[in-house]
N, C-alpha and C positions, 0 to 999 in steps of 0.2 A: 837778657831783658824777660821778664815774666810780666804777666797781667795777675792781678788779684782782684778778689771782690771789692766790692764797694768803690768803684771808680780810682782805683791805686794801681800804679805801675810800680814794678821795682827795678832799680837801678844798681848794678853791680860795679859800675866805674863811671869816671867822667864822661868817657865816650859815648856811653849808653844814656847818661843824663843829657848831653848835647843833643844826641838823636832824638830824644823824646820831645825836648824843647824846641828842636828845629822842626819836627813835624807838627807840634802845635803852631809854632810861628806860621808855616806854610798854610795853615787853615784860617788865620785870622783875619779879620776886614778891618776897614775904617772904622773909628770910634770904640774899639775893644779896649777894656780896662782890665789888666790882670793884676791882682793883689796876690804877691808872693810871700809866703811865711815859711821861716825855718830858723832855727839857733844859728849862731856864729858857726861858721863852718860846715854846714849842712849842705851848702853846695848852690846857694842862690846866684854867685857870679857865673859859675859854669852854667846852670840853667839859662841865666840872661844871656850868655853867650851863644848857646844854641838856639835859643829864640830868635836871637838878632840874624843868625845864620838862615833861620826860615823865613825872615822878612828881607833877606836879600842884601843884608847889611855887610859890606866888605871891611869896615873898620874893625880896629880892635876894641871889645867891650870890656870895661872894667867897672868895679863898684863906684857910683857916685857920692860915696858916704860924705866926702867933705864939700862937694859942689852941689849937691841936694839933686840936681838935674844935669843930665847928659842927653842930647839929642844926636841920633843917628839917621841917616839917610839910608833907605832901601826901598823896596817895592812900596812899602809904607813906612813913614817915618817913624822910628821907635823913640818914646819919652821914656828914658829910664830913671826913675826917681828913687831917692832913700830919703824917707821922710823921719828916719829915726829922731835926728836931733830938733824936729819941728814941734811946735806945738800946735794944735788943731786951729786956734784962732790966727796964727800965723799965716797959714797956707793961703788964706785969701789974698793977705797983704802982699804975698809974692807972687801972685797970679798964676798959680799951679793949676787952678782950675780949668783954665784954658787948655791944659795939656789933657786934663782929664775927660774933657768933653771935645776934643780936638779932632783932626783929621787923621791922626795915625793910630798907633797901639801905644797905650801907657803901660808900663810895667812899674808896679808900685812895691817896693820893698818896705817892711814894717807897716803895712797898711793899717793896724789897729790904731796909730797914732792920728789917723784922719777918716776913721771908719765912716763917720757921719756925713762926710762930703763925697764918698765914693759914689758912683752912678749905681741904681738899683740892679742893672745886669752884669755889674762886676763879677768876673769869673776869679774865684779864688783857687789857688794851687799852694799846697804845703809840701815841703820836704823833711821828711823825718829820717833821721840817722838810726839805722837798727843796730843793735848789739853786734851784729855780723859785720858791719860796715857799709852793708847796702843801703840804698837810699828808697824809703818808700814815697813816691810823689802821688799824691792825691788830688784829683782834678774835680774841682766842684761844679762843673758843667757834665751832667749825663750826657748830653749830646756830643760835646766836644771830645770827651772819654771815647765814646763808642766810634766816632770819626777816627781817631788816630790809633785805637787799640786793635781795630779790626783791619790788621796788616800782617803780611807774611812774616815781617820783620820783628814784629812783638809777639808772636805766637811762640809758645814754649818756655 
């Protein structure tokens, strides 16, 4: 695990990706929305699993690709959404906005599909696969990045 400039953490494997996400999850509070981006195979599901661990979720977490929304109970509820198959105008009909402004943590995969509906304080996190196979995890909140990267586990 390495820290890079511009709010980016470098992950060498799935365990490191989960550890980063778990650390993030442990710092989140009620009403937080995470917009998670990355190409297919980038590690969004692995990241989601780690985030759930940090929120105290004990259930197995997988992608809600076909169900659109999965709810997991932990320290805070995790509302895991995959909105890839949705049109922006259909999200209101489905009532997903109650989860975006709910009492838990909303994790939204493919957030560009519903960009205008996301709260202003949404934290954008992207995962990029580097040529080396490592993952560059960019955290769009400088405060959150600082909080999780200033730890002995993440130095070096």
